[in-house]
C-alpha positions as CSV (number, residue, x, y, z in Angstrom):
1,X,0.0,0.0,0.0
2,X,1.3,3.5,-0.9
3,X,2.0,6.1,1.7
4,X,-0.8,8.2,0.1
5,X,-3.3,5.4,0.6
6,X,-2.1,4.8,4.2
7,X,-2.7,8.6,4.9
8,X,-6.2,8.3,3.6
9,X,-6.8,5.2,5.6
10,X,-6.1,7.3,8.7
11,X,-8.9,9.7,7.9
12,X,-12.2,9.5,9.8
13,X,-15.3,8.9,7.9
14,X,-16.5,12.3,8.9
15,X,-13.4,14.1,7.5
16,X,-13.4,11.9,4.4
17,X,-17.1,12.9,3.7
18,X,-16.3,16.6,4.2
19,X,-13.5,16.4,1.7
20,X,-15.7,14.5,-0.7
21,X,-18.3,17.3,-0.7
22,X,-15.6,19.8,-1.7
23,X,-14.5,17.9,-4.8
24,X,-15.9,18.3,-8.3
25,X,-17.6,15.1,-9.8
26,X,-14.5,14.6,-12.1
27,X,-12.1,14.9,-9.1
28,X,-14.3,12.3,-7.2
29,X,-14.1,10.0,-10.2
30,X,-10.3,10.3,-10.5
31,X,-9.9,9.8,-6.7
32,X,-12.2,6.8,-6.8
33,X,-10.2,5.1,-9.4
34,X,-6.9,5.8,-7.6
35,X,-8.1,4.2,-4.4
36,X,-10.3,1.4,-5.9
37,X,-7.9,-1.3,-4.7
38,X,-7.3,0.2,-1.3
39,X,-9.1,-0.1,2.0
40,X,-9.4,3.6,2.6
41,X,-12.2,5.0,4.7
42,X,-12.4,7.8,2.1
43,X,-15.9,6.8,1.0
44,X,-18.3,8.6,-1.3
45,X,-22.1,8.6,-0.9
46,X,-24.2,6.9,-3.5
47,X,-25.2,10.1,-5.2
48,X,-21.6,11.3,-5.3
49,X,-20.6,8.2,-7.1
50,X,-23.5,8.3,-9.5
51,X,-22.9,12.0,-10.5
52,X,-19.2,11.5,-10.8
53,X,-19.8,8.5,-13.1
54,X,-22.0,10.5,-15.5
55,X,-19.6,13.4,-15.9
56,X,-16.6,11.1,-16.1
57,X,-18.1,9.3,-19.1
58,X,-18.0,12.7,-21.0
59,X,-15.0,14.6,-19.6
60,X,-11.4,13.6,-18.9
61,X,-10.7,16.6,-16.7
62,X,-12.4,19.7,-15.3
63,X,-10.3,22.4,-17.0
64,X,-13.4,23.7,-18.9
65,X,-15.4,23.9,-15.8
66,X,-12.7,25.9,-14.1
67,X,-12.7,28.3,-17.0
68,X,-16.4,28.7,-16.7
69,X,-16.0,29.4,-13.0
70,X,-13.5,32.1,-13.7
71,X,-16.0,34.2,-15.7
72,X,-16.7,37.4,-13.9
73,X,-19.9,39.4,-14.7
74,X,-21.6,42.3,-13.0
75,X,-24.3,41.7,-10.4
76,X,-27.1,42.0,-12.9
77,X,-25.8,38.9,-14.9
78,X,-26.4,35.6,-13.2
79,X,-23.6,33.0,-13.0
80,X,-23.5,30.2,-15.6
81,X,-24.5,26.7,-14.5
82,X,-23.3,23.7,-16.6
83,X,-26.2,21.3,-16.7
84,X,-26.8,18.0,-18.5
85,X,-30.4,17.5,-19.6
86,X,-32.3,14.6,-21.2
87,X,-34.5,11.7,-20.2
88,X,-31.6,9.3,-20.9
89,X,-29.6,10.7,-18.1
90,X,-31.4,8.3,-15.8
91,X,-29.7,5.4,-17.5
92,X,-26.3,6.9,-17.2
93,X,-26.8,7.9,-13.6
94,X,-28.1,4.5,-12.5
95,X,-25.5,2.6,-14.6
96,X,-28.1,0.6,-16.6
97,X,-26.7,1.8,-20.0
98,X,-24.1,4.0,-21.7
99,X,-26.4,4.7,-24.6
100,X,-27.9,8.1,-24.4
101,X,-29.0,11.3,-26.2
102,X,-28.5,14.3,-23.9
103,X,-27.6,18.0,-24.1
104,X,-25.1,20.2,-22.2
105,X,-26.5,23.6,-21.3
106,X,-24.3,26.4,-19.8
107,X,-26.9,29.2,-19.3
108,X,-24.2,31.8,-19.8
109,X,-26.1,35.1,-20.1
110,X,-22.8,37.0,-20.3
111,X,-21.9,35.0,-23.5
112,X,-18.2,34.6,-22.8
113,X,-18.2,30.8,-22.6
114,X,-17.9,30.5,-26.4
115,X,-14.4,31.8,-26.1
116,X,-13.5,28.5,-24.3
117,X,-14.2,26.2,-27.2
118,X,-10.6,25.0,-27.5
119,X,-10.4,24.2,-23.7
120,X,-13.9,22.5,-24.0
121,X,-13.0,20.1,-26.9
122,X,-9.6,19.3,-25.3
123,X,-11.3,18.2,-22.1
124,X,-13.7,15.8,-23.7
125,X,-13.1,12.1,-23.9
126,X,-12.4,10.5,-27.3
127,X,-15.1,11.6,-29.7
128,X,-16.3,12.5,-33.2
129,X,-17.9,16.0,-33.8
130,X,-20.8,16.7,-36.1
131,X,-20.5,20.5,-36.4
132,X,-23.6,20.9,-38.5
133,X,-25.8,19.2,-35.8
134,X,-23.7,20.5,-32.9
135,X,-23.4,16.9,-31.6
136,X,-20.5,15.0,-30.1
137,X,-20.5,11.2,-30.4
138,X,-18.2,9.5,-27.8
139,X,-16.3,6.6,-29.3
140,X,-16.1,4.3,-26.2
141,X,-19.8,4.7,-25.3
142,X,-22.9,5.4,-27.3
143,X,-23.5,8.8,-25.8
144,X,-24.5,11.6,-28.1
145,X,-24.1,15.0,-26.5
146,X,-25.7,18.2,-28.0
147,X,-23.4,21.1,-27.4
148,X,-25.1,23.9,-29.3
149,X,-25.3,26.1,-26.1
150,X,-21.6,25.6,-25.5
151,X,-20.3,26.5,-28.9
152,X,-22.9,29.1,-30.0
153,X,-23.9,30.8,-26.8
154,X,-27.3,31.9,-28.0
155,X,-30.4,32.4,-25.7
156,X,-32.4,29.9,-27.8
157,X,-30.8,26.6,-28.7
158,X,-31.3,24.9,-32.1
159,X,-31.6,21.2,-32.3
160,X,-32.5,18.6,-35.0
161,X,-35.1,17.0,-32.8
162,X,-35.9,18.5,-29.3
163,X,-38.2,15.5,-28.7
164,X,-35.2,13.3,-28.1
165,X,-34.8,14.8,-24.7
166,X,-38.2,13.8,-23.4
167,X,-40.3,10.7,-22.7
168,X,-43.9,10.3,-21.5
169,X,-44.6,8.9,-18.0
170,X,-46.0,5.4,-18.5
171,X,-48.7,5.8,-15.8
172,X,-49.8,9.4,-16.3
173,X,-48.7,9.9,-19.9
174,X,-47.1,13.3,-19.0
175,X,-43.9,14.6,-20.5
176,X,-40.8,14.4,-18.4
177,X,-37.0,14.7,-18.6
178,X,-34.1,14.9,-16.2
179,X,-31.3,17.3,-15.3
180,X,-27.9,17.0,-13.6
181,X,-26.1,20.1,-12.4
182,X,-22.3,19.9,-12.3
183,X,-22.2,21.4,-8.8
184,X,-25.0,19.1,-7.4
185,X,-25.0,15.4,-6.8
186,X,-28.6,14.3,-7.3
187,X,-30.4,13.7,-10.5
188,X,-33.4,16.0,-10.8
189,X,-36.7,14.9,-12.4
190,X,-38.1,17.6,-14.6
191,X,-41.9,17.1,-14.8
192,X,-44.4,18.5,-17.2
193,X,-45.1,21.5,-15.0
194,X,-41.6,22.7,-15.9
195,X,-41.7,21.9,-19.6
196,X,-43.1,24.6,-21.9
197,X,-44.8,23.5,-25.2
198,X,-47.1,24.4,-28.1
199,X,-50.3,24.6,-26.1
200,X,-52.9,24.0,-28.9
201,X,-51.2,20.8,-30.1
202,X,-52.8,18.2,-27.8
203,X,-50.5,15.2,-28.6
204,X,-47.7,15.2,-26.0
205,X,-44.9,14.4,-28.4
206,X,-46.2,16.7,-31.1
207,X,-46.4,19.7,-28.8
208,X,-42.6,19.7,-28.2
209,X,-41.2,18.4,-31.5
210,X,-40.8,21.9,-32.9
211,X,-40.0,24.0,-29.8
212,X,-40.1,23.6,-26.0
213,X,-38.8,25.3,-22.9
214,X,-37.2,23.9,-19.7
215,X,-37.3,25.6,-16.3
216,X,-33.8,25.2,-14.8
217,X,-31.5,27.3,-12.6
218,X,-28.7,29.8,-13.0
219,X,-25.6,29.3,-10.9
220,X,-27.1,31.6,-8.2
221,X,-30.3,29.5,-8.0
222,X,-32.6,32.0,-9.7
223,X,-34.8,30.5,-12.4
224,X,-33.9,30.4,-16.1
225,X,-36.1,29.1,-19.0
226,X,-34.1,27.5,-21.7
227,X,-35.8,27.4,-25.1
228,X,-34.9,24.6,-27.5
229,X,-36.1,25.0,-31.1
230,X,-36.0,22.6,-34.0
231,X,-33.6,23.6,-36.7
232,X,-35.4,24.7,-39.9
233,X,-38.8,24.8,-38.1
234,X,-41.6,25.5,-40.6
235,X,-44.7,25.8,-38.3
236,X,-45.6,29.4,-37.5
237,X,-46.1,30.1,-33.8
238,X,-47.0,32.9,-31.4
239,X,-44.9,33.2,-28.2
240,X,-46.5,33.2,-24.7
241,X,-44.7,34.8,-21.8
242,X,-44.4,33.9,-18.1
243,X,-43.2,36.1,-15.3
244,X,-41.0,34.4,-12.8
245,X,-40.9,35.0,-9.0
246,X,-38.3,37.8,-9.5
247,X,-40.4,39.7,-12.0
248,X,-38.4,38.7,-15.0
249,X,-40.4,37.8,-18.2
250,X,-39.6,34.7,-20.2
251,X,-41.0,33.0,-23.3
252,X,-42.1,29.6,-22.0
253,X,-45.0,28.5,-24.2
254,X,-46.4,28.9,-27.7
255,X,-49.5,28.5,-29.8
256,X,-50.0,27.9,-33.5
257,X,-50.6,31.2,-35.3
258,X,-53.9,31.8,-36.9
259,X,-54.1,32.3,-40.6
260,X,-54.9,35.9,-40.2
261,X,-51.9,36.6,-37.8
262,X,-48.8,38.2,-39.4
263,X,-46.7,38.1,-36.3
264,X,-45.1,35.0,-34.8
265,X,-42.0,32.9,-35.2
């Protein structure tokens, strides 16, 4: 046993847990591999292991996250918050599969994250990149990651098929997806109450195949509504706004425009 491993063996469970909570998911994954064969008391909780596993499938280091953390905006601009979204996250989180279609959102209202593209791509695990679709396909897994928000930094995200991020609940037939924040350990279920859609399209999958919104959080915990729009969308829609608890207005839902309406998307 190495001296480092012996040092960690001497840690109490309480101290080990405190250290674990200060580490990023990728640091936890690296440390877990380093001590996989030891008898250290440096234990991670179940959620710490699960979240570390997901991020470790995608990134080989946290250099890009450190760059995002270094961004400094004025008090009126909320902090970015790297977040994975997609129903398939549950399979990655619980370890049942490494096949998934998910998206990485940054929610960087200052817009500077796009200057870190070189760092971002260098920090990814071995992959192929489809620039037209803004999709990364990882070679050792079957994970496809949409990165339009990372490379373009626009308020509304364009995607070939937004519906890939959602499923219907088998019992209630309601739309749902999932989110995993980089700075949090637990997988978050995003129910239909936080999913915006085209309201006068009754079919659940039809109402989000062209455009949808997700209620998430900025880095400071305030709400952000991320709009995902189908690339080359042809249906004409009228936007519907929502006012959040802080008085800020967001476009969150839509309706199909009437034939006599000249405004709309």
